[in-house]
Predicted model as a PDB file, atoms N, CA, C, CB and O in Angstrom, pLDDT in the B-factor column:
MODEL        1                                                                  
ATOM      1  N   UNK A   1     -16.754   7.281   9.801  1.00 92.00           N  
ATOM      2  CA  UNK A   1     -15.320   6.659  10.117  1.00 92.00           C  
ATOM      3  C   UNK A   1     -15.463   5.600  10.347  1.00 92.00           C  
ATOM      4  CB  UNK A   1     -14.542   7.096  11.110  1.00 92.00           C  
ATOM      5  O   UNK A   1     -16.464   5.148  10.902  1.00 92.00           O  
ATOM      6  N   UNK A   2     -14.172   4.735   9.850  1.00 95.00           N  
ATOM      7  CA  UNK A   2     -13.914   3.719  10.032  1.00 95.00           C  
ATOM      8  C   UNK A   2     -13.390   3.383  11.649  1.00 95.00           C  
ATOM      9  CB  UNK A   2     -13.130   3.512   9.001  1.00 95.00           C  
ATOM     10  O   UNK A   2     -12.761   4.224  12.291  1.00 95.00           O  
ATOM     11  N   UNK A   3     -13.654   2.375  12.061  1.00 95.00           N  
ATOM     12  CA  UNK A   3     -13.926   2.038  13.322  1.00 95.00           C  
ATOM     13  C   UNK A   3     -12.171   1.347  13.792  1.00 95.00           C  
ATOM     14  CB  UNK A   3     -15.444   0.856  13.329  1.00 95.00           C  
ATOM     15  O   UNK A   3     -11.323   1.401  14.683  1.00 95.00           O  
ATOM     16  N   UNK A   4     -12.433   0.778  12.572  1.00 95.00           N  
ATOM     17  CA  UNK A   4     -10.645   0.266  13.092  1.00 95.00           C  
ATOM     18  C   UNK A   4      -9.671   1.645  13.312  1.00 95.00           C  
ATOM     19  CB  UNK A   4      -9.672  -0.836  11.541  1.00 95.00           C  
ATOM     20  O   UNK A   4      -8.765   1.748  14.139  1.00 95.00           O  
ATOM     21  N   UNK A   5     -10.101   2.636  12.372  1.00 96.00           N  
ATOM     22  CA  UNK A   5      -8.924   3.407  12.891  1.00 96.00           C  
ATOM     23  C   UNK A   5      -9.617   4.202  13.822  1.00 96.00           C  
ATOM     24  CB  UNK A   5      -8.058   4.262  11.826  1.00 96.00           C  
ATOM     25  O   UNK A   5      -8.676   4.894  14.210  1.00 96.00           O  
ATOM     26  N   UNK A   6     -10.340   4.493  14.290  1.00 95.00           N  
ATOM     27  CA  UNK A   6     -10.843   5.275  15.682  1.00 95.00           C  
ATOM     28  C   UNK A   6     -10.032   4.507  16.957  1.00 95.00           C  
ATOM     29  CB  UNK A   6     -12.771   5.103  15.929  1.00 95.00           C  
ATOM     30  O   UNK A   6      -9.485   5.041  17.922  1.00 95.00           O  
ATOM     31  N   UNK A   7     -10.131   3.241  16.663  1.00 95.00           N  
ATOM     32  CA  UNK A   7     -10.097   2.277  17.672  1.00 95.00           C  
ATOM     33  C   UNK A   7      -8.394   2.152  17.809  1.00 95.00           C  
ATOM     34  CB  UNK A   7     -10.994   0.798  17.217  1.00 95.00           C  
ATOM     35  O   UNK A   7      -7.993   1.914  18.948  1.00 95.00           O  
ATOM     36  N   UNK A   8      -7.198   2.318  16.560  1.00 94.00           N  
ATOM     37  CA  UNK A   8      -6.153   2.589  16.774  1.00 94.00           C  
ATOM     38  C   UNK A   8      -6.061   3.351  17.705  1.00 94.00           C  
ATOM     39  CB  UNK A   8      -5.662   2.886  15.942  1.00 94.00           C  
ATOM     40  O   UNK A   8      -5.708   3.129  18.863  1.00 94.00           O  
ATOM     41  N   UNK A   9      -6.573   4.841  16.916  1.00 94.00           N  
ATOM     42  CA  UNK A   9      -6.059   6.228  17.803  1.00 94.00           C  
ATOM     43  C   UNK A   9      -6.630   5.761  19.571  1.00 94.00           C  
ATOM     44  CB  UNK A   9      -7.127   8.093  17.029  1.00 94.00           C  
ATOM     45  O   UNK A   9      -6.155   6.345  20.545  1.00 94.00           O  
ATOM     46  N   UNK A  10      -7.261   5.097  19.654  1.00 94.00           N  
ATOM     47  CA  UNK A  10      -7.947   4.804  20.891  1.00 94.00           C  
ATOM     48  C   UNK A  10      -6.824   4.621  21.599  1.00 94.00           C  
ATOM     49  CB  UNK A  10      -8.955   3.644  20.945  1.00 94.00           C  
ATOM     50  O   UNK A  10      -6.254   5.468  22.286  1.00 94.00           O  
ATOM     51  N   UNK A  11      -6.467   3.345  21.398  1.00 93.00           N  
ATOM     52  CA  UNK A  11      -5.113   2.333  21.754  1.00 93.00           C  
ATOM     53  C   UNK A  11      -3.603   3.335  21.656  1.00 93.00           C  
ATOM     54  CB  UNK A  11      -5.011   0.826  20.329  1.00 93.00           C  
ATOM     55  O   UNK A  11      -2.536   3.244  22.262  1.00 93.00           O  
ATOM     56  N   UNK A  12      -4.003   4.110  20.803  1.00 95.00           N  
ATOM     57  CA  UNK A  12      -2.744   4.790  20.703  1.00 95.00           C  
ATOM     58  C   UNK A  12      -2.388   5.888  22.104  1.00 95.00           C  
ATOM     59  CB  UNK A  12      -2.840   5.630  19.224  1.00 95.00           C  
ATOM     60  O   UNK A  12      -1.227   6.237  22.321  1.00 95.00           O  
ATOM     61  N   UNK A  13      -3.429   6.305  22.891  1.00 94.00           N  
ATOM     62  CA  UNK A  13      -3.377   6.796  24.176  1.00 94.00           C  
ATOM     63  C   UNK A  13      -2.955   5.991  25.290  1.00 94.00           C  
ATOM     64  CB  UNK A  13      -4.497   7.228  24.448  1.00 94.00           C  
ATOM     65  O   UNK A  13      -3.593   5.124  25.888  1.00 94.00           O  
ATOM     66  N   UNK A  14      -1.696   6.439  25.493  1.00 94.00           N  
ATOM     67  CA  UNK A  14      -1.147   5.357  27.264  1.00 94.00           C  
ATOM     68  C   UNK A  14      -2.221   5.793  28.244  1.00 94.00           C  
ATOM     69  CB  UNK A  14       0.814   5.928  28.277  1.00 94.00           C  
ATOM     70  O   UNK A  14      -2.012   5.131  29.261  1.00 94.00           O  
ATOM     71  N   UNK A  15      -3.225   6.551  28.428  1.00 93.00           N  
ATOM     72  CA  UNK A  15      -3.975   6.382  29.688  1.00 93.00           C  
ATOM     73  C   UNK A  15      -5.345   5.794  29.533  1.00 93.00           C  
ATOM     74  CB  UNK A  15      -4.107   7.677  30.366  1.00 93.00           C  
ATOM     75  O   UNK A  15      -6.258   5.823  30.358  1.00 93.00           O  
ATOM     76  N   UNK A  16      -5.335   5.052  27.887  1.00 91.00           N  
ATOM     77  CA  UNK A  16      -6.530   4.256  27.879  1.00 91.00           C  
ATOM     78  C   UNK A  16      -5.825   2.752  27.641  1.00 91.00           C  
ATOM     79  CB  UNK A  16      -7.693   4.787  26.627  1.00 91.00           C  
ATOM     80  O   UNK A  16      -5.163   2.387  26.669  1.00 91.00           O  
ATOM     81  N   UNK A  17      -6.203   1.958  28.915  1.00 88.00           N  
ATOM     82  CA  UNK A  17      -6.445   0.527  28.515  1.00 88.00           C  
ATOM     83  C   UNK A  17      -7.136  -0.388  27.962  1.00 88.00           C  
ATOM     84  CB  UNK A  17      -6.458   0.126  29.034  1.00 88.00           C  
ATOM     85  O   UNK A  17      -6.867  -1.503  27.516  1.00 88.00           O  
ATOM     86  N   UNK A  18      -8.230   0.337  28.062  1.00 91.00           N  
ATOM     87  CA  UNK A  18      -9.447  -1.025  27.689  1.00 91.00           C  
ATOM     88  C   UNK A  18     -10.244  -0.064  26.703  1.00 91.00           C  
ATOM     89  CB  UNK A  18     -10.699  -1.792  29.323  1.00 91.00           C  
ATOM     90  O   UNK A  18     -10.131   1.147  26.892  1.00 91.00           O  
ATOM     91  N   UNK A  19     -11.170  -0.601  25.495  1.00 92.00           N  
ATOM     92  CA  UNK A  19     -12.015   0.079  25.257  1.00 92.00           C  
ATOM     93  C   UNK A  19     -13.228  -0.867  24.533  1.00 92.00           C  
ATOM     94  CB  UNK A  19     -11.421   1.164  24.568  1.00 92.00           C  
ATOM     95  O   UNK A  19     -13.219  -1.578  23.528  1.00 92.00           O  
ATOM     96  N   UNK A  20     -13.968  -0.630  25.236  1.00 94.00           N  
ATOM     97  CA  UNK A  20     -15.259  -1.235  24.305  1.00 94.00           C  
ATOM     98  C   UNK A  20     -15.652  -1.247  23.190  1.00 94.00           C  
ATOM     99  CB  UNK A  20     -16.167  -0.947  24.508  1.00 94.00           C  
ATOM    100  O   UNK A  20     -14.761  -0.447  22.903  1.00 94.00           O  
ATOM    101  N   UNK A  21     -16.127  -1.388  22.302  1.00 95.00           N  
ATOM    102  CA  UNK A  21     -16.755  -1.858  20.447  1.00 95.00           C  
ATOM    103  C   UNK A  21     -17.490  -0.310  20.730  1.00 95.00           C  
ATOM    104  CB  UNK A  21     -18.310  -3.860  20.009  1.00 95.00           C  
ATOM    105  O   UNK A  21     -17.131   0.764  20.248  1.00 95.00           O  
ATOM    106  N   UNK A  22     -18.624  -0.569  21.662  1.00 96.00           N  
ATOM    107  CA  UNK A  22     -19.996   0.468  21.862  1.00 96.00           C  
ATOM    108  C   UNK A  22     -18.924   1.582  22.136  1.00 96.00           C  
ATOM    109  CB  UNK A  22     -21.389   0.110  23.366  1.00 96.00           C  
ATOM    110  O   UNK A  22     -19.136   2.270  21.137  1.00 96.00           O  
ATOM    111  N   UNK A  23     -18.046   2.148  22.723  1.00 95.00           N  
ATOM    112  CA  UNK A  23     -17.295   2.896  22.793  1.00 95.00           C  
ATOM    113  C   UNK A  23     -16.181   3.835  21.930  1.00 95.00           C  
ATOM    114  CB  UNK A  23     -17.056   2.390  23.373  1.00 95.00           C  
ATOM    115  O   UNK A  23     -15.512   4.861  22.052  1.00 95.00           O  
ATOM    116  N   UNK A  24     -16.472   2.726  20.952  1.00 96.00           N  
ATOM    117  CA  UNK A  24     -15.197   3.151  20.133  1.00 96.00           C  
ATOM    118  C   UNK A  24     -16.549   3.535  18.966  1.00 96.00           C  
ATOM    119  CB  UNK A  24     -13.635   1.671  19.679  1.00 96.00           C  
ATOM    120  O   UNK A  24     -16.511   4.444  18.137  1.00 96.00           O  
ATOM    121  N   UNK A  25     -17.812   2.473  19.209  1.00 97.00           N  
ATOM    122  CA  UNK A  25     -18.713   3.584  17.868  1.00 97.00           C  
ATOM    123  C   UNK A  25     -19.069   4.822  17.983  1.00 97.00           C  
ATOM    124  CB  UNK A  25     -20.073   3.209  17.464  1.00 97.00           C  
ATOM    125  O   UNK A  25     -19.175   5.570  17.011  1.00 97.00           O  
ATOM    126  N   UNK A  26     -19.413   5.356  19.858  1.00 97.00           N  
ATOM    127  CA  UNK A  26     -19.714   6.040  20.625  1.00 97.00           C  
ATOM    128  C   UNK A  26     -19.009   7.236  19.700  1.00 97.00           C  
ATOM    129  CB  UNK A  26     -19.364   5.628  22.051  1.00 97.00           C  
ATOM    130  O   UNK A  26     -19.551   8.090  18.998  1.00 97.00           O  
ATOM    131  N   UNK A  27     -17.706   6.999  19.941  1.00 96.00           N  
ATOM    132  CA  UNK A  27     -16.369   8.451  19.917  1.00 96.00           C  
ATOM    133  C   UNK A  27     -16.776   8.520  18.041  1.00 96.00           C  
ATOM    134  CB  UNK A  27     -13.801   7.771  20.520  1.00 96.00           C  
ATOM    135  O   UNK A  27     -17.055   9.641  17.614  1.00 96.00           O  
ATOM    136  N   UNK A  28     -16.788   7.550  17.211  1.00 97.00           N  
ATOM    137  CA  UNK A  28     -16.749   7.823  16.020  1.00 97.00           C  
ATOM    138  C   UNK A  28     -17.829   8.427  15.437  1.00 97.00           C  
ATOM    139  CB  UNK A  28     -16.470   6.888  15.472  1.00 97.00           C  
ATOM    140  O   UNK A  28     -17.769   9.223  14.500  1.00 97.00           O  
ATOM    141  N   UNK A  29     -19.085   7.946  16.142  1.00 98.00           N  
ATOM    142  CA  UNK A  29     -20.207   8.972  15.787  1.00 98.00           C  
ATOM    143  C   UNK A  29     -19.838  10.194  16.097  1.00 98.00           C  
ATOM    144  CB  UNK A  29     -21.482   8.767  16.437  1.00 98.00           C  
ATOM    145  O   UNK A  29     -19.621  10.990  15.183  1.00 98.00           O  
ATOM    146  N   UNK A  30     -19.701  10.568  17.391  1.00 97.00           N  
ATOM    147  CA  UNK A  30     -19.562  11.869  18.252  1.00 97.00           C  
ATOM    148  C   UNK A  30     -18.403  12.775  17.305  1.00 97.00           C  
ATOM    149  CB  UNK A  30     -18.937  11.461  20.058  1.00 97.00           C  
ATOM    150  O   UNK A  30     -18.213  13.928  17.693  1.00 97.00           O  
ATOM    151  N   UNK A  31     -17.699  12.349  16.201  1.00 96.00           N  
ATOM    152  CA  UNK A  31     -16.556  12.796  15.409  1.00 96.00           C  
ATOM    153  C   UNK A  31     -16.911  13.015  14.544  1.00 96.00           C  
ATOM    154  CB  UNK A  31     -15.592  12.191  15.188  1.00 96.00           C  
ATOM    155  O   UNK A  31     -16.388  14.001  14.025  1.00 96.00           O  
ATOM    156  N   UNK A  32     -17.726  12.499  13.956  1.00 97.00           N  
ATOM    157  CA  UNK A  32     -19.159  12.450  12.840  1.00 97.00           C  
ATOM    158  C   UNK A  32     -19.528  13.611  12.540  1.00 97.00           C  
ATOM    159  CB  UNK A  32     -20.538  11.806  13.349  1.00 97.00           C  
ATOM    160  O   UNK A  32     -19.285  14.411  11.636  1.00 97.00           O  
ATOM    161  N   UNK A  33     -20.574  13.555  14.054  1.00 97.00           N  
ATOM    162  CA  UNK A  33     -21.342  15.093  14.023  1.00 97.00           C  
ATOM    163  C   UNK A  33     -20.310  16.275  14.235  1.00 97.00           C  
ATOM    164  CB  UNK A  33     -22.547  15.252  15.345  1.00 97.00           C  
ATOM    165  O   UNK A  33     -20.612  17.418  13.893  1.00 97.00           O  
ATOM    166  N   UNK A  34     -19.584  16.099  14.573  1.00 97.00           N  
ATOM    167  CA  UNK A  34     -18.629  17.280  15.275  1.00 97.00           C  
ATOM    168  C   UNK A  34     -18.081  17.536  13.885  1.00 97.00           C  
ATOM    169  CB  UNK A  34     -17.321  16.815  16.659  1.00 97.00           C  
ATOM    170  O   UNK A  34     -18.212  18.675  13.437  1.00 97.00           O  
ATOM    171  N   UNK A  35     -17.644  16.861  13.349  1.00 96.00           N  
ATOM    172  CA  UNK A  35     -17.122  17.497  11.869  1.00 96.00           C  
ATOM    173  C   UNK A  35     -18.070  18.393  10.604  1.00 96.00           C  
ATOM    174  CB  UNK A  35     -16.618  16.170  11.088  1.00 96.00           C  
ATOM    175  O   UNK A  35     -17.762  19.410   9.981  1.00 96.00           O  
ATOM    176  N   UNK A  36     -19.311  17.547  10.545  1.00 97.00           N  
ATOM    177  CA  UNK A  36     -20.465  18.024  10.353  1.00 97.00           C  
ATOM    178  C   UNK A  36     -21.053  19.313  10.687  1.00 97.00           C  
ATOM    179  CB  UNK A  36     -21.039  17.308  10.765  1.00 97.00           C  
ATOM    180  O   UNK A  36     -21.432  20.222   9.949  1.00 97.00           O  
ATOM    181  N   UNK A  37     -21.048  19.206  11.883  1.00 96.00           N  
ATOM    182  CA  UNK A  37     -21.543  21.129  12.658  1.00 96.00           C  
ATOM    183  C   UNK A  37     -20.382  21.793  12.187  1.00 96.00           C  
ATOM    184  CB  UNK A  37     -21.624  21.473  14.847  1.00 96.00           C  
ATOM    185  O   UNK A  37     -20.582  23.001  12.061  1.00 96.00           O  
ATOM    186  N   UNK A  38     -19.604  21.543  11.979  1.00 96.00           N  
ATOM    187  CA  UNK A  38     -18.641  22.530  11.877  1.00 96.00           C  
ATOM    188  C   UNK A  38     -18.038  22.946  10.329  1.00 96.00           C  
ATOM    189  CB  UNK A  38     -17.554  22.032  12.770  1.00 96.00           C  
ATOM    190  O   UNK A  38     -17.493  23.954   9.881  1.00 96.00           O  
ATOM    191  N   UNK A  39     -18.387  21.771   9.822  1.00 96.00           N  
ATOM    192  CA  UNK A  39     -18.302  21.905   8.235  1.00 96.00           C  
ATOM    193  C   UNK A  39     -19.744  23.201   7.849  1.00 96.00           C  
ATOM    194  CB  UNK A  39     -18.643  19.928   7.365  1.00 96.00           C  
ATOM    195  O   UNK A  39     -19.717  24.304   7.304  1.00 96.00           O  
ATOM    196  N   UNK A  40     -20.674  22.518   8.344  1.00 96.00           N  
ATOM    197  CA  UNK A  40     -22.246  23.850   8.154  1.00 96.00           C  
ATOM    198  C   UNK A  40     -21.964  24.674   8.246  1.00 96.00           C  
ATOM    199  CB  UNK A  40     -23.455  24.107   8.971  1.00 96.00           C  
ATOM    200  O   UNK A  40     -22.247  25.564   7.444  1.00 96.00           O  
ATOM    201  N   UNK A  41     -21.121  24.863   9.460  1.00 95.00           N  
ATOM    202  CA  UNK A  41     -21.391  26.578   9.883  1.00 95.00           C  
ATOM    203  C   UNK A  41     -20.165  27.330   9.267  1.00 95.00           C  
ATOM    204  CB  UNK A  41     -21.407  26.939  11.800  1.00 95.00           C  
ATOM    205  O   UNK A  41     -20.171  28.560   9.202  1.00 95.00           O  
ATOM    206  N   UNK A  42     -18.982  26.487   8.758  1.00 96.00           N  
ATOM    207  CA  UNK A  42     -17.865  27.151   8.199  1.00 96.00           C  
ATOM    208  C   UNK A  42     -18.704  27.339   6.455  1.00 96.00           C  
ATOM    209  CB  UNK A  42     -16.163  26.019   8.378  1.00 96.00           C  
ATOM    210  O   UNK A  42     -18.131  28.065   5.643  1.00 96.00           O  
ATOM    211  N   UNK A  43     -19.794  26.759   6.117  1.00 96.00           N  
ATOM    212  CA  UNK A  43     -20.177  26.871   4.647  1.00 96.00           C  
ATOM    213  C   UNK A  43     -20.631  28.024   5.043  1.00 96.00           C  
ATOM    214  CB  UNK A  43     -21.162  25.833   3.824  1.00 96.00           C  
ATOM    215  O   UNK A  43     -20.351  28.913   4.240  1.00 96.00           O  
ATOM    216  N   UNK A  44     -21.103  28.306   5.776  1.00 95.00           N  
ATOM    217  CA  UNK A  44     -21.863  29.909   6.324  1.00 95.00           C  
ATOM    218  C   UNK A  44     -21.132  30.801   5.421  1.00 95.00           C  
ATOM    219  CB  UNK A  44     -21.561  30.505   8.200  1.00 95.00           C  
ATOM    220  O   UNK A  44     -21.463  31.290   4.340  1.00 95.00           O  
ATOM    221  N   UNK A  45     -19.824  30.922   6.270  1.00 94.00           N  
ATOM    222  CA  UNK A  45     -19.143  31.674   5.910  1.00 94.00           C  
ATOM    223  C   UNK A  45     -18.431  31.465   4.040  1.00 94.00           C  
ATOM    224  CB  UNK A  45     -18.277  31.623   7.112  1.00 94.00           C  
ATOM    225  O   UNK A  45     -18.179  32.486   3.401  1.00 94.00           O  
ATOM    226  N   UNK A  46     -18.285  30.564   3.634  1.00 96.00           N  
ATOM    227  CA  UNK A  46     -17.768  29.944   2.752  1.00 96.00           C  
ATOM    228  C   UNK A  46     -19.182  30.825   1.765  1.00 96.00           C  
ATOM    229  CB  UNK A  46     -17.520  28.092   3.030  1.00 96.00           C  
ATOM    230  O   UNK A  46     -19.003  31.581   0.810  1.00 96.00           O  
ATOM    231  N   UNK A  47     -20.011  30.575   2.138  1.00 95.00           N  
ATOM    232  CA  UNK A  47     -21.416  31.560   1.111  1.00 95.00           C  
ATOM    233  C   UNK A  47     -21.716  32.706   1.181  1.00 95.00           C  
ATOM    234  CB  UNK A  47     -22.778  31.263   1.255  1.00 95.00           C  
ATOM    235  O   UNK A  47     -22.703  33.151   0.596  1.00 95.00           O  
ATOM    236  N   UNK A  48     -20.820  33.522   2.011  1.00 94.00           N  
ATOM    237  CA  UNK A  48     -20.353  35.238   2.448  1.00 94.00           C  
ATOM    238  C   UNK A  48     -19.484  35.265   1.450  1.00 94.00           C  
ATOM    239  CB  UNK A  48     -19.553  35.704   4.098  1.00 94.00           C  
ATOM    240  O   UNK A  48     -19.315  36.448   1.155  1.00 94.00           O  
ATOM    241  N   UNK A  49     -19.077  34.824   1.021  1.00 92.00           N  
ATOM    242  CA  UNK A  49     -17.817  34.741  -0.009  1.00 92.00           C  
ATOM    243  C   UNK A  49     -18.816  34.449  -1.200  1.00 92.00           C  
ATOM    244  CB  UNK A  49     -16.443  33.377   0.311  1.00 92.00           C  
ATOM    245  O   UNK A  49     -18.358  35.142  -2.108  1.00 92.00           O  
ATOM    246  N   UNK A  50     -19.441  34.085  -1.472  1.00 95.00           N  
ATOM    247  CA  UNK A  50     -19.611  33.672  -2.469  1.00 95.00           C  
ATOM    248  C   UNK A  50     -18.836  32.452  -3.640  1.00 95.00           C  
ATOM    249  CB  UNK A  50     -19.700  34.664  -2.709  1.00 95.00           C  
ATOM    250  O   UNK A  50     -18.618  32.395  -4.850  1.00 95.00           O  
ATOM    251  N   UNK A  51     -18.605  31.580  -2.415  1.00 94.00           N  
ATOM    252  CA  UNK A  51     -17.615  30.155  -3.020  1.00 94.00           C  
ATOM    253  C   UNK A  51     -18.705  29.264  -2.368  1.00 94.00           C  
ATOM    254  CB  UNK A  51     -15.607  29.819  -2.296  1.00 94.00           C  
ATOM    255  O   UNK A  51     -19.646  29.532  -1.621  1.00 94.00           O  
ATOM    256  N   UNK A  52     -18.178  27.937  -2.998  1.00 92.00           N  
ATOM    257  CA  UNK A  52     -19.307  27.102  -2.632  1.00 92.00           C  
ATOM    258  C   UNK A  52     -17.790  25.679  -2.436  1.00 92.00           C  
ATOM    259  CB  UNK A  52     -20.976  26.945  -4.204  1.00 92.00           C  
ATOM    260  O   UNK A  52     -18.089  24.488  -2.511  1.00 92.00           O  
ATOM    261  N   UNK A  53     -16.528  26.061  -2.234  1.00 94.00           N  
ATOM    262  CA  UNK A  53     -15.868  25.308  -1.525  1.00 94.00           C  
ATOM    263  C   UNK A  53     -15.174  26.016  -0.336  1.00 94.00           C  
ATOM    264  CB  UNK A  53     -15.052  24.668  -2.341  1.00 94.00           C  
ATOM    265  O   UNK A  53     -14.682  27.135  -0.488  1.00 94.00           O  
ATOM    266  N   UNK A  54     -15.128  25.221   1.109  1.00 95.00           N  
ATOM    267  CA  UNK A  54     -14.965  25.428   1.929  1.00 95.00           C  
ATOM    268  C   UNK A  54     -13.105  25.970   2.203  1.00 95.00           C  
ATOM    269  CB  UNK A  54     -15.652  24.390   2.420  1.00 95.00           C  
ATOM    270  O   UNK A  54     -12.225  25.259   1.718  1.00 95.00           O  
ATOM    271  N   UNK A  55     -12.689  27.382   3.085  1.00 95.00           N  
ATOM    272  CA  UNK A  55     -11.213  27.464   3.356  1.00 95.00           C  
ATOM    273  C   UNK A  55     -11.205  27.215   4.011  1.00 95.00           C  
ATOM    274  CB  UNK A  55     -10.450  28.208   3.370  1.00 95.00           C  
ATOM    275  O   UNK A  55     -12.194  26.839   4.641  1.00 95.00           O  
ATOM    276  N   UNK A  56      -9.803  27.232   4.474  1.00 95.00           N  
ATOM    277  CA  UNK A  56      -9.163  27.250   6.470  1.00 95.00           C  
ATOM    278  C   UNK A  56      -9.958  28.284   6.680  1.00 95.00           C  
ATOM    279  CB  UNK A  56      -7.169  27.705   7.097  1.00 95.00           C  
ATOM    280  O   UNK A  56     -10.893  28.154   7.471  1.00 95.00           O  
ATOM    281  N   UNK A  57      -9.674  29.862   5.817  1.00 95.00           N  
ATOM    282  CA  UNK A  57     -10.733  31.291   6.364  1.00 95.00           C  
ATOM    283  C   UNK A  57     -11.477  31.156   6.633  1.00 95.00           C  
ATOM    284  CB  UNK A  57     -11.200  32.248   5.827  1.00 95.00           C  
ATOM    285  O   UNK A  57     -11.677  31.946   7.555  1.00 95.00           O  
ATOM    286  N   UNK A  58     -12.615  30.329   6.405  1.00 95.00           N  
ATOM    287  CA  UNK A  58     -13.913  29.192   6.783  1.00 95.00           C  
ATOM    288  C   UNK A  58     -14.168  28.869   7.905  1.00 95.00           C  
ATOM    289  CB  UNK A  58     -13.839  27.928   6.316  1.00 95.00           C  
ATOM    290  O   UNK A  58     -15.211  29.081   8.524  1.00 95.00           O  
ATOM    291  N   UNK A  59     -13.076  28.243   8.304  1.00 95.00           N  
ATOM    292  CA  UNK A  59     -13.278  27.519   9.138  1.00 95.00           C  
ATOM    293  C   UNK A  59     -12.391  28.167  10.703  1.00 95.00           C  
ATOM    294  CB  UNK A  59     -12.896  26.141   8.468  1.00 95.00           C  
ATOM    295  O   UNK A  59     -12.478  27.744  11.855  1.00 95.00           O  
ATOM    296  N   UNK A  60     -11.527  29.381  10.118  1.00 95.00           N  
ATOM    297  CA  UNK A  60     -11.181  30.001  10.768  1.00 95.00           C  
ATOM    298  C   UNK A  60     -12.034  31.008  11.892  1.00 95.00           C  
ATOM    299  CB  UNK A  60     -10.547  30.359  10.017  1.00 95.00           C  
ATOM    300  O   UNK A  60     -11.841  31.373  13.052  1.00 95.00           O  
ATOM    301  N   UNK A  61     -13.324  31.280  10.611  1.00 94.00           N  
ATOM    302  CA  UNK A  61     -13.998  32.175  10.926  1.00 94.00           C  
ATOM    303  C   UNK A  61     -15.364  31.906  12.298  1.00 94.00           C  
ATOM    304  CB  UNK A  61     -14.406  32.541   9.546  1.00 94.00           C  
ATOM    305  O   UNK A  61     -15.837  32.505  13.264  1.00 94.00           O  
ATOM    306  N   UNK A  62     -15.515  30.662  11.590  1.00 94.00           N  
ATOM    307  CA  UNK A  62     -16.693  29.905  12.209  1.00 94.00           C  
ATOM    308  C   UNK A  62     -15.961  29.286  13.689  1.00 94.00           C  
ATOM    309  CB  UNK A  62     -17.327  28.529  11.013  1.00 94.00           C  
ATOM    310  O   UNK A  62     -16.815  29.194  14.570  1.00 94.00           O  
ATOM    311  N   UNK A  63     -14.814  28.924  14.061  1.00 95.00           N  
ATOM    312  CA  UNK A  63     -14.542  28.903  15.242  1.00 95.00           C  
ATOM    313  C   UNK A  63     -14.317  30.667  15.975  1.00 95.00           C  
ATOM    314  CB  UNK A  63     -13.285  27.900  15.235  1.00 95.00           C  
ATOM    315  O   UNK A  63     -14.789  30.949  17.076  1.00 95.00           O  
ATOM    316  N   UNK A  64     -13.860  31.257  15.478  1.00 94.00           N  
ATOM    317  CA  UNK A  64     -14.237  32.604  16.195  1.00 94.00           C  
ATOM    318  C   UNK A  64     -15.211  33.058  16.334  1.00 94.00           C  
ATOM    319  CB  UNK A  64     -13.843  33.500  15.862  1.00 94.00           C  
ATOM    320  O   UNK A  64     -15.286  33.272  17.544  1.00 94.00           O  
ATOM    321  N   UNK A  65     -15.965  33.334  15.935  1.00 94.00           N  
ATOM    322  CA  UNK A  65     -17.614  33.465  15.923  1.00 94.00           C  
ATOM    323  C   UNK A  65     -18.220  32.808  16.667  1.00 94.00           C  
ATOM    324  CB  UNK A  65     -18.275  33.175  14.836  1.00 94.00           C  
ATOM    325  O   UNK A  65     -18.922  33.442  17.455  1.00 94.00           O  
ATOM    326  N   UNK A  66     -18.240  31.371  16.765  1.00 93.00           N  
ATOM    327  CA  UNK A  66     -19.102  30.086  17.712  1.00 93.00           C  
ATOM    328  C   UNK A  66     -18.930  29.825  18.929  1.00 93.00           C  
ATOM    329  CB  UNK A  66     -18.918  28.790  17.332  1.00 93.00           C  
ATOM    330  O   UNK A  66     -17.981  29.068  19.137  1.00 93.00           O  
ATOM    331  N   UNK A  67     -19.641  30.258  20.051  1.00 93.00           N  
ATOM    332  CA  UNK A  67     -19.153  30.138  21.213  1.00 93.00           C  
ATOM    333  C   UNK A  67     -18.537  28.875  21.460  1.00 93.00           C  
ATOM    334  CB  UNK A  67     -20.046  30.406  22.056  1.00 93.00           C  
ATOM    335  O   UNK A  67     -17.425  28.818  21.984  1.00 93.00           O  
ATOM    336  N   UNK A  68     -19.272  27.701  21.073  1.00 93.00           N  
ATOM    337  CA  UNK A  68     -19.690  25.988  21.353  1.00 93.00           C  
ATOM    338  C   UNK A  68     -17.690  25.531  20.348  1.00 93.00           C  
ATOM    339  CB  UNK A  68     -22.087  25.180  19.949  1.00 93.00           C  
ATOM    340  O   UNK A  68     -17.195  24.406  20.287  1.00 93.00           O  
ATOM    341  N   UNK A  69     -17.195  26.570  19.885  1.00 93.00           N  
ATOM    342  CA  UNK A  69     -15.827  26.097  19.212  1.00 93.00           C  
ATOM    343  C   UNK A  69     -14.261  26.878  20.078  1.00 93.00           C  
ATOM    344  CB  UNK A  69     -15.963  26.710  17.308  1.00 93.00           C  
ATOM    345  O   UNK A  69     -13.080  26.573  19.916  1.00 93.00           O  
ATOM    346  N   UNK A  70     -14.713  27.662  20.748  1.00 91.00           N  
ATOM    347  CA  UNK A  70     -14.084  28.421  21.206  1.00 91.00           C  
ATOM    348  C   UNK A  70     -12.899  26.936  22.033  1.00 91.00           C  
ATOM    349  CB  UNK A  70     -15.129  29.642  22.087  1.00 91.00           C  
ATOM    350  O   UNK A  70     -11.681  26.918  21.855  1.00 91.00           O  
ATOM    351  N   UNK A  71     -13.341  26.319  22.523  1.00 93.00           N  
ATOM    352  CA  UNK A  71     -12.322  25.121  23.155  1.00 93.00           C  
ATOM    353  C   UNK A  71     -10.999  24.968  21.707  1.00 93.00           C  
ATOM    354  CB  UNK A  71     -13.525  23.176  23.463  1.00 93.00           C  
ATOM    355  O   UNK A  71      -9.843  24.582  21.885  1.00 93.00           O  
ATOM    356  N   UNK A  72     -11.553  25.358  20.459  1.00 91.00           N  
ATOM    357  CA  UNK A  72     -10.295  24.963  19.339  1.00 91.00           C  
ATOM    358  C   UNK A  72      -9.193  26.407  19.046  1.00 91.00           C  
ATOM    359  CB  UNK A  72     -11.187  24.462  17.548  1.00 91.00           C  
ATOM    360  O   UNK A  72      -8.196  26.480  18.328  1.00 91.00           O  
ATOM    361  N   UNK A  73      -9.801  27.374  19.855  1.00 82.00           N  
ATOM    362  CA  UNK A  73      -8.736  28.734  19.689  1.00 82.00           C  
ATOM    363  C   UNK A  73      -7.496  28.176  19.982  1.00 82.00           C  
ATOM    364  CB  UNK A  73      -8.980  30.111  20.765  1.00 82.00           C  
ATOM    365  O   UNK A  73      -6.483  28.875  19.959  1.00 82.00           O  
TER     366      UNK A  73                                                      
ENDMDL                                                                          
END                                                                             
């Protein structure tokens, strides 16, 4: 993810007054890992439907089935 975009999102939060470059980098990397994980889990459901393209229902199925995504419900 572009670090400038992540930094702009961090600055948009009124509770954040200062964020180091390292913190912005860690947030960007954590977001990339999260997106990768949920995409891989959703792809399993796309394969079950004999598709190669992820759809919203695949993400919904992954969120419902996997406990670590319960906070997204």
